[in-house]
C-alpha positions as a Python dict, from the first residue, in 0.01 Angstrom:
ca = {
    (1, 'M'): (0, 0, 0),
    (2, 'E'): (210, 200, 209),
    (3, 'F'): (595, 234, 102),
    (4, 'V'): (865, 275, 356),
    (5, 'V'): (1247, 272, 326),
    (6, 'Q'): (1418, 150, 614),
    (7, 'K'): (1818, 193, 652),
    (8, 'Y'): (2015, -13, 895),
    (9, 'G'): (2377, 125, 969),
    (10, 'G'): (2677, -84, 1073),
    (11, 'T'): (2651, -140, 1423),
    (12, 'S'): (2279, -236, 1372),
    (13, 'V'): (2425, -526, 1136),
    (14, 'G'): (2736, -586, 1331),
    (15, 'S'): (2678, -963, 1381),
    (16, 'I'): (2460, -1255, 1302),
    (17, 'E'): (2234, -1214, 1599),
    (18, 'R'): (2190, -832, 1507),
    (19, 'I'): (2108, -948, 1137),
    (20, 'K'): (1834, -1158, 1275),
    (21, 'L'): (1708, -876, 1492),
    (22, 'V'): (1682, -643, 1189),
    (23, 'A'): (1522, -940, 989),
    (24, 'D'): (1250, -952, 1288),
    (25, 'H'): (1182, -588, 1261),
    (26, 'V'): (1180, -577, 876),
    (27, 'A'): (912, -884, 897),
    (28, 'A'): (693, -713, 1146),
    (29, 'T'): (686, -404, 937),
    (30, 'R'): (573, -613, 648),
    (31, 'A'): (328, -807, 843),
    (32, 'Q'): (147, -437, 897),
    (33, 'G'): (100, -451, 521),
    (34, 'V'): (372, -214, 427),
    (35, 'N'): (616, -236, 142),
    (36, 'V'): (953, -238, 260),
    (37, 'V'): (1316, -121, 87),
    (38, 'V'): (1586, -198, 297),
    (39, 'V'): (1913, -22, 256),
    (40, 'V'): (2218, -168, 455),
    (41, 'S'): (2578, -86, 537),
    (42, 'A'): (2868, -331, 593),
    (43, 'M'): (2869, -526, 920),
    (44, 'G'): (3033, -340, 1224),
    (45, 'E'): (3383, -225, 1138),
    (46, 'Q'): (3410, -396, 813),
    (47, 'T'): (3468, -125, 617),
    (48, 'D'): (3749, -3, 832),
    (49, 'A'): (3914, -364, 842),
    (50, 'L'): (3923, -364, 476),
    (51, 'I'): (4077, -17, 441),
    (52, 'A'): (4355, -153, 664),
    (53, 'M'): (4400, -450, 457),
    (54, 'A'): (4446, -232, 152),
    (55, 'Q'): (4694, 11, 344),
    (56, 'A'): (4897, -280, 447),
    (57, 'L'): (4961, -347, 90),
    (58, 'S'): (4998, 22, -23),
    (59, 'A'): (5053, 345, 130),
    (60, 'D'): (4839, 497, -150),
    (61, 'P'): (4608, 218, -298),
    (62, 'S'): (4414, 305, -631),
    (63, 'R'): (4086, 482, -542),
    (64, 'R'): (3902, 271, -779),
    (65, 'E'): (4044, -56, -656),
    (66, 'L'): (3925, 71, -303),
    (67, 'D'): (3596, 105, -437),
    (68, 'M'): (3572, -242, -585),
    (69, 'L'): (3699, -354, -219),
    (70, 'L'): (3479, -164, -10),
    (71, 'T'): (3169, -227, -188),
    (72, 'S'): (3219, -587, -101),
    (73, 'G'): (3101, -514, 272),
    (74, 'E'): (2745, -411, 171),
    (75, 'R'): (2686, -693, -53),
    (76, 'V'): (2783, -949, 233),
    (77, 'T'): (2499, -775, 458),
    (78, 'M'): (2252, -767, 196),
    (79, 'A'): (2296, -1113, 104),
    (80, 'L'): (2266, -1235, 467),
    (81, 'L'): (1972, -1037, 551),
    (82, 'S'): (1800, -1163, 253),
    (83, 'I'): (1847, -1529, 354),
    (84, 'A'): (1756, -1428, 712),
    (85, 'L'): (1420, -1296, 590),
    (86, 'S'): (1392, -1598, 358),
    (87, 'E'): (1408, -1829, 644),
    (88, 'R'): (1105, -1603, 786),
    (89, 'G'): (899, -1734, 496),
    (90, 'L'): (893, -1391, 308),
    (91, 'K'): (993, -1310, -45),
    (92, 'C'): (1267, -1081, -77),
    (93, 'V'): (1562, -1015, -331),
    (94, 'S'): (1884, -824, -266),
    (95, 'L'): (2028, -578, -519),
    (96, 'T'): (2362, -404, -538),
    (97, 'G'): (2394, -20, -595),
    (98, 'S'): (2462, -63, -991),
    (99, 'Q'): (2188, -339, -995),
    (100, 'S'): (1941, -75, -842),
    (101, 'G'): (2027, 152, -1111),
    (102, 'I'): (2212, 423, -888),
    (103, 'L'): (2405, 629, -1162),
    (104, 'T'): (2679, 859, -1022),
    (105, 'D'): (2972, 1067, -1137),
    (106, 'E'): (3287, 882, -1182),
    (107, 'N'): (3456, 1045, -874),
    (108, 'H'): (3589, 737, -688),
    (109, 'G'): (3565, 735, -305),
    (110, 'N'): (3314, 1006, -309),
    (111, 'A'): (3088, 986, -601),
    (112, 'R'): (2782, 1213, -652),
    (113, 'I'): (2439, 1036, -733),
    (114, 'Q'): (2343, 1183, -1077),
    (115, 'K'): (2018, 943, -1134),
    (116, 'I'): (1833, 652, -985),
    (117, 'L'): (1645, 417, -1240),
    (118, 'G'): (1529, 198, -984),
    (119, 'D'): (1327, -46, -1238),
    (120, 'R'): (1454, -367, -1062),
    (121, 'I'): (1331, -231, -728),
    (122, 'R'): (999, -135, -856),
    (123, 'Q'): (980, -489, -1004),
    (124, 'G'): (1064, -651, -670),
    (125, 'L'): (798, -450, -502),
    (126, 'S'): (566, -520, -750),
    (127, 'G'): (581, -884, -725),
    (128, 'G'): (541, -883, -333),
    (129, 'S'): (911, -880, -248),
    (130, 'I'): (1108, -697, 19),
    (131, 'V'): (1399, -548, -184),
    (132, 'I'): (1721, -518, 12),
    (133, 'V'): (1974, -281, -159),
    (134, 'A'): (2347, -231, -63),
    (135, 'G'): (2410, 86, 40),
    (136, 'F'): (2706, 347, -4),
    (137, 'Q'): (2746, 220, -359),
    (138, 'G'): (2645, 287, -751),
    (139, 'V'): (2800, 268, -1078),
    (140, 'S'): (2931, 547, -1325),
    (141, 'P'): (2730, 523, -1669),
    (142, 'K'): (3043, 710, -1817),
    (143, 'T'): (3315, 456, -1703),
    (144, 'K'): (3068, 160, -1636),
    (145, 'E'): (3311, 122, -1311),
    (146, 'V'): (3153, 52, -934),
    (147, 'T'): (3176, 348, -728),
    (148, 'T'): (3134, 487, -345),
    (149, 'L'): (2946, 750, -222),
    (150, 'G'): (3165, 860, 78),
    (151, 'R'): (3210, 714, 452),
    (152, 'G'): (2832, 733, 575),
    (153, 'G'): (2700, 695, 232),
    (154, 'S'): (2420, 463, 296),
    (155, 'D'): (2233, 748, 467),
    (156, 'L'): (2252, 898, 124),
    (157, 'S'): (2158, 582, -38),
    (158, 'A'): (1832, 550, 152),
    (159, 'V'): (1740, 901, 121),
    (160, 'A'): (1762, 917, -243),
    (161, 'L'): (1608, 605, -314),
    (162, 'A'): (1288, 710, -72),
    (163, 'A'): (1292, 1043, -283),
    (164, 'V'): (1283, 895, -606),
    (165, 'L'): (1072, 603, -548),
    (166, 'G'): (814, 798, -358),
    (167, 'A'): (824, 627, -20),
    (168, 'G'): (597, 750, 247),
    (169, 'R'): (852, 780, 499),
    (170, 'C'): (1239, 710, 527),
    (171, 'E'): (1363, 542, 871),
    (172, 'L'): (1751, 548, 955),
    (173, 'Y'): (1796, 289, 1212),
    (174, 'K'): (2129, 377, 1385),
    (175, 'D'): (2298, 297, 1747),
    (176, 'V'): (2176, 591, 1893),
    (177, 'E'): (1818, 692, 1976),
    (178, 'G'): (1791, 1002, 1782),
    (179, 'V'): (1967, 1352, 1740),
    (180, 'F'): (2044, 1501, 2079),
    (181, 'T'): (2120, 1865, 2170),
    (182, 'A'): (2499, 1761, 2215),
    (183, 'D'): (2693, 1447, 2260),
    (184, 'P'): (2558, 1250, 2550),
    (185, 'R'): (2923, 1148, 2630),
    (186, 'L'): (3028, 1479, 2666),
    (187, 'V'): (2696, 1637, 2828),
    (188, 'P'): (2529, 1388, 3050),
    (189, 'G'): (2213, 1644, 3057),
    (190, 'A'): (2178, 1672, 2653),
    (191, 'R'): (1817, 1550, 2554),
    (192, 'K'): (1678, 1397, 2245),
    (193, 'I'): (1522, 1648, 1994),
    (194, 'A'): (1166, 1525, 1910),
    (195, 'S'): (1200, 1743, 1570),
    (196, 'L'): (1431, 1926, 1339),
    (197, 'P'): (1417, 2167, 1027),
    (198, 'W'): (1631, 1999, 716),
    (199, 'Y'): (1859, 2334, 738),
    (200, 'A'): (1957, 2231, 1101),
    (201, 'M'): (2028, 1881, 1049),
    (202, 'S'): (2219, 1979, 748),
    (203, 'E'): (2456, 2236, 949),
    (204, 'L'): (2456, 1995, 1226),
    (205, 'A'): (2609, 1718, 993),
    (206, 'W'): (2870, 1959, 844),
    (207, 'A'): (2978, 2074, 1173),
    (208, 'G'): (3064, 1744, 1284),
    (209, 'A'): (2739, 1556, 1410),
    (210, 'G'): (2787, 1187, 1302),
    (211, 'V'): (2441, 1077, 1351),
    (212, 'L'): (2380, 1145, 957),
    (213, 'H'): (2560, 1219, 648),
    (214, 'A'): (2558, 1554, 532),
    (215, 'R'): (2484, 1519, 153),
    (216, 'A'): (2192, 1301, 279),
    (217, 'A'): (2059, 1616, 478),
    (218, 'H'): (2079, 1810, 126),
    (219, 'V'): (1883, 1554, -60),
    (220, 'A'): (1616, 1523, 184),
    (221, 'S'): (1556, 1890, 211),
    (222, 'R'): (1568, 1919, -187),
    (223, 'F'): (1291, 1674, -242),
    (224, 'G'): (1106, 1770, 81),
    (225, 'L'): (1135, 1428, 239),
    (226, 'T'): (1058, 1358, 582),
    (227, 'V'): (1317, 1141, 776),
    (228, 'E'): (1316, 985, 1143),
    (229, 'I'): (1631, 898, 1278),
    (230, 'R'): (1567, 576, 1555),
    (231, 'S'): (1758, 350, 1748),
    (232, 'S'): (1782, -40, 1553),
    (233, 'F'): (1815, -158, 1945),
    (234, 'K'): (1505, 26, 2051),
    (235, 'P'): (1280, 31, 1740),
    (236, 'H'): (965, 71, 1952),
    (237, 'L'): (1093, 443, 2050),
    (238, 'R'): (1013, 720, 1847),
    (239, 'G'): (1319, 886, 1739),
    (240, 'T'): (1409, 1246, 1594),
    (241, 'V'): (1196, 1339, 1278),
    (242, 'V'): (1347, 1575, 1036),
    (243, 'E'): (1155, 1748, 779),
    (244, 'P'): (1137, 2074, 595),
    (245, 'S'): (833, 2243, 783),
    (246, 'T'): (930, 2228, 1140),
    (247, 'E'): (1147, 2413, 1370),
    (248, 'S'): (1218, 2226, 1701),
    (249, 'D'): (1027, 2269, 2031),
    (250, 'V'): (1306, 2538, 2106),
    (251, 'A'): (1081, 2769, 1886),
    (252, 'M'): (787, 2742, 2137),
    (253, 'S'): (1007, 2948, 2368),
    (254, 'I'): (901, 3277, 2188),
    (255, 'D'): (672, 3390, 2486),
    (256, 'K'): (967, 3351, 2704),
    (257, 'N'): (1248, 3493, 2507),
    (258, 'G'): (1086, 3703, 2234),
    (259, 'M'): (954, 3626, 1863),
    (260, 'E'): (1273, 3728, 1709),
    (261, 'Q'): (1527, 3574, 1943),
    (262, 'A'): (1761, 3333, 1828),
    (263, 'I'): (1693, 2973, 1825),
    (264, 'V'): (1979, 2736, 1945),
    (265, 'H'): (1886, 2381, 1806),
    (266, 'A'): (2236, 2177, 1931),
    (267, 'I'): (2613, 2201, 1997),
    (268, 'T'): (2845, 1985, 1803),
    (269, 'C'): (3224, 1947, 1775),
    (270, 'K'): (3493, 1849, 1533),
    (271, 'Q'): (3839, 1774, 1688),
    (272, 'H'): (4215, 1750, 1502),
    (273, 'M'): (4136, 2055, 1290),
    (274, 'C'): (4391, 2342, 1191),
    (275, 'L'): (4391, 2647, 997),
    (276, 'L'): (4520, 2690, 655),
    (277, 'D'): (4658, 3042, 560),
    (278, 'V'): (4704, 3070, 186),
    (279, 'E'): (4842, 3400, -2),
    (280, 'A'): (4851, 3439, -358),
    (281, 'S'): (4830, 3679, -627),
    (282, 'Q'): (4479, 3830, -669),
    (283, 'D'): (4423, 3692, -1008),
    (284, 'A'): (4515, 3357, -919),
    (285, 'A'): (4330, 3356, -573),
    (286, 'G'): (3973, 3267, -700),
    (287, 'K'): (4076, 2980, -911),
    (288, 'M'): (4310, 2857, -649),
    (289, 'H'): (3990, 2862, -401),
    (290, 'A'): (3762, 2664, -625),
    (291, 'G'): (4041, 2412, -664),
    (292, 'I'): (4097, 2365, -280),
    (293, 'L'): (3703, 2319, -235),
    (294, 'E'): (3735, 2071, -509),
    (295, 'L'): (3999, 1895, -374),
    (296, 'L'): (3848, 1881, -25),
    (297, 'W'): (3526, 1745, -187),
    (298, 'H'): (3681, 1453, -379),
    (299, 'H'): (3836, 1375, 10),
    (300, 'G'): (3493, 1401, 159),
    (301, 'E'): (3517, 1709, 352),
    (302, 'A'): (3438, 2083, 352),
    (303, 'P'): (3610, 2370, 537),
    (304, 'V'): (3467, 2470, 871),
    (305, 'I'): (3539, 2814, 794),
    (306, 'N'): (3595, 2923, 433),
    (307, 'Q'): (3703, 3286, 385),
    (308, 'Q'): (3888, 3476, 79),
    (309, 'V'): (3990, 3848, 132),
    (310, 'S'): (4161, 3964, -175),
    (311, 'G'): (4467, 3724, -254),
    (312, 'R'): (4452, 3533, 96),
    (313, 'L'): (4271, 3242, 170),
    (314, 'R'): (4169, 3135, 525),
    (315, 'L'): (4021, 2796, 590),
    (316, 'M'): (3967, 2549, 873),
    (317, 'V'): (3989, 2196, 778),
    (318, 'S'): (4094, 1883, 900),
    (319, 'E'): (4489, 1809, 979),
    (320, 'K'): (4489, 1531, 747),
    (321, 'A'): (4337, 1745, 470),
    (322, 'A'): (4562, 2042, 564),
    (323, 'Q'): (4870, 1827, 453),
    (324, 'V'): (4717, 1687, 152),
    (325, 'L'): (4610, 2071, 34),
    (326, 'K'): (4972, 2188, 127),
    (327, 'E'): (5132, 1942, -109),
    (328, 'A'): (4890, 2014, -379),
    (329, 'L'): (4947, 2386, -374),
    (330, 'A'): (5330, 2357, -345),
    (331, 'T'): (5344, 2141, -654),
    (332, 'G'): (5129, 2356, -850),
    (333, 'R'): (4837, 2092, -906),
    (334, 'L'): (4581, 2374, -827),
    (335, 'G'): (4711, 2643, -1057),
    (336, 'E'): (4976, 2913, -1000),
    (337, 'K'): (5174, 2824, -690),
    (338, 'P'): (5107, 3037, -390),
    (339, 'M'): (5318, 3311, -230),
    (340, 'S'): (5293, 3144, 85),
    (341, 'V'): (5102, 2838, 278),
    (342, 'N'): (5097, 2840, 672),
    (343, 'L'): (4931, 2578, 874),
    (344, 'T'): (4846, 2726, 1214),
    (345, 'L'): (4657, 2621, 1546),
    (346, 'A'): (4717, 2256, 1500),
    (347, 'G'): (4515, 2048, 1741),
    (348, 'T'): (4182, 2267, 1735),
    (349, 'A'): (3837, 2181, 1801),
    (350, 'A'): (3591, 2347, 1585),
    (351, 'V'): (3299, 2376, 1832),
    (352, 'G'): (2945, 2440, 1640),
    (353, 'V'): (2621, 2611, 1789),
    (354, 'I'): (2369, 2543, 1543),
    (355, 'G'): (2073, 2752, 1553),
    (356, 'N'): (1903, 3020, 1332),
    (357, 'G'): (1907, 3423, 1374),
    (358, 'F'): (2268, 3474, 1532),
    (359, 'L'): (2335, 3774, 1297),
    (360, 'Q'): (2014, 3963, 1406),
    (361, 'N'): (2099, 3863, 1781),
    (362, 'P'): (2437, 3979, 1864),
    (363, 'E'): (2361, 3950, 2226),
    (364, 'Q'): (2313, 3571, 2185),
    (365, 'V'): (2669, 3550, 2024),
    (366, 'A'): (2830, 3743, 2309),
    (367, 'E'): (2655, 3487, 2554),
    (368, 'A'): (2791, 3209, 2389),
    (369, 'M'): (3135, 3348, 2354),
    (370, 'A'): (3132, 3439, 2741),
    (371, 'A'): (3029, 3056, 2781),
    (372, 'A'): (3335, 2957, 2568),
    (373, 'Q'): (3566, 3147, 2723),
    (374, 'K'): (3463, 3039, 3069),
    (375, 'A'): (3567, 2667, 2991),
    (376, 'G'): (3860, 2729, 2773),
    (377, 'H'): (4064, 2979, 2555),
    (378, 'V'): (3895, 3104, 2245),
    (379, 'L'): (4139, 3089, 1929),
    (380, 'L'): (3933, 3195, 1675),
    (381, 'W'): (3536, 3218, 1581),
    (382, 'D'): (3306, 3276, 1271),
    (383, 'V'): (2950, 3360, 1285),
    (384, 'R'): (2698, 3264, 1007),
    (385, 'N'): (2316, 3330, 1076),
    (386, 'Q'): (2265, 2979, 1131),
    (387, 'V'): (2632, 2880, 1269),
    (388, 'L'): (2843, 2998, 1528),
    (389, 'T'): (3180, 2820, 1490),
    (390, 'I'): (3427, 2851, 1815),
    (391, 'G'): (3787, 2735, 1779),
    (392, 'V'): (3932, 2610, 2076),
    (393, 'K'): (4207, 2368, 2193),
    (394, 'D'): (4130, 1969, 2137),
    (395, 'S'): (4191, 1943, 2533),
    (396, 'E'): (3947, 2212, 2613),
    (397, 'A'): (3656, 2084, 2381),
    (398, 'A'): (3446, 1891, 2597),
    (399, 'A'): (3446, 2164, 2888),
    (400, 'V'): (3340, 2420, 2603),
    (401, 'V'): (3063, 2191, 2464),
    (402, 'K'): (2906, 2153, 2792),
    (403, 'S'): (2954, 2510, 2905),
    (404, 'L'): (2797, 2653, 2578),
    (405, 'H'): (2515, 2370, 2637),
    (406, 'D'): (2446, 2473, 2970),
    (407, 'A'): (2433, 2855, 2913),
    (408, 'L'): (2237, 2804, 2570),
    (409, 'I'): (2021, 2528, 2575),
    (410, 'T'): (1998, 2397, 2939),
    (411, 'D'): (1913, 2749, 3076),
    (412, 'H'): (1704, 2851, 2813),
}
C-alpha cells in the first residue's frame, strides 16, 4: 500500500475548526487507500505562549525544563487530532517523539537526531491505523531525557520519519502555498516556484526563508527524499516540489541567457543582524572559531558570513546571538580570551540571493550589486557559488529585496 508522511504546522492546527479540517484531509487521503503518518506542531502560537510563561518566572529558565514544557504543545495537538479522526470512524493512534523512537543527542533546545527506531509506528501502520506523531521532539538514550529539535523542528521530524520509514512522499502543509521567489509581502510580483533542487532550498532556509527548517532540507537531501510544500488551507493546490534531481524552471532559460549563465532561484532576507569582529592569537583563533560555531549551534543559529584570516574572525550573526557570544568570549568560556571583540553594523539586514554559478559569472554579481545600491546603501557583501549575501540597513531591506527581484528574476 502507498505510504505518505504529512506534516501540519502550527497555523494549520491553530484552532479546533482547523484541526477538523486537517482531520478531513487526512481522512480523504486514507480513503484513497494510502497509509498515513501525520506529524503535528503545537497549536498556533502555543509554543511562544509557553516560553513567555517560563520567562515570566525566570530570566534564564533551565533548558531541560523548557524542553519538558514545550513538548506538551505537540502532545495536545496529536491527541486532539486523534480524537477528531476517531469521530470520523478511523482507526488511529497518537505517539510522542520518544514513543516513536526518535533518539537524539542530549543537547536540550536544539538536539540532533541520531537514530529513529519507529517500531510502534510500524506496528500501528501494519494494524491499519493512522499514526499521529508529535513533531519537534525526541529522547536522548544517554540521559533518558526528553529533548526538542529546535524551533520549526516538526519539519525535521516529518522528513526524518519519511526517510527512515520509506515513505513514497513527504508533504509539508503550511500557511503558504509553497516557496516563492521572494516574500510576497515585500514583492507583490513574487511567483511560486514549481520545483527546486535541495541545495537551493537548504541555502534559502539558512539565509532566512522561514518556509522550511534548514536541517530538514539537509536530511531530505542526504536521503534523496522528495518533499512537497503545500498550503493546508488550499490542499487541492500543488505546491513546491523539492527534490535532488531538479533545477527550477529558471534553468530552462538557457537559450536566452547561455548555458553557463548563473541561475537565480529566489531572494530572501534576515533582519536584525550585526557583524562580530574578534581578534585573537593565531594559535587560539582556530579553537575559538570552532567554539563560536558550536555555541551558535546550541542556540539554533549559523553565521551568515563566516570568515577567519590569521587571528581575526569575522561573523555576521543575529544581534541576540552576538551578545551571547560576546559574553562567552569575555569570560573565557571558549578558551583563551580574545585580544578584542567588537560588534559593528547593528541593525543590518542580510539579503541573500540564492542560485548557482555566481563565482563563474562576475557580471551577474555586478548586476546584483548595482540593483542593491540603487535601492539602498551596501554595507558589506560576500559571494559564494550558490549564495550572494548583501548587507544593508534594516530600514532599506524591503526596497533592496524588491530591486534585486526586479533585476535578477522578473527581468530574466
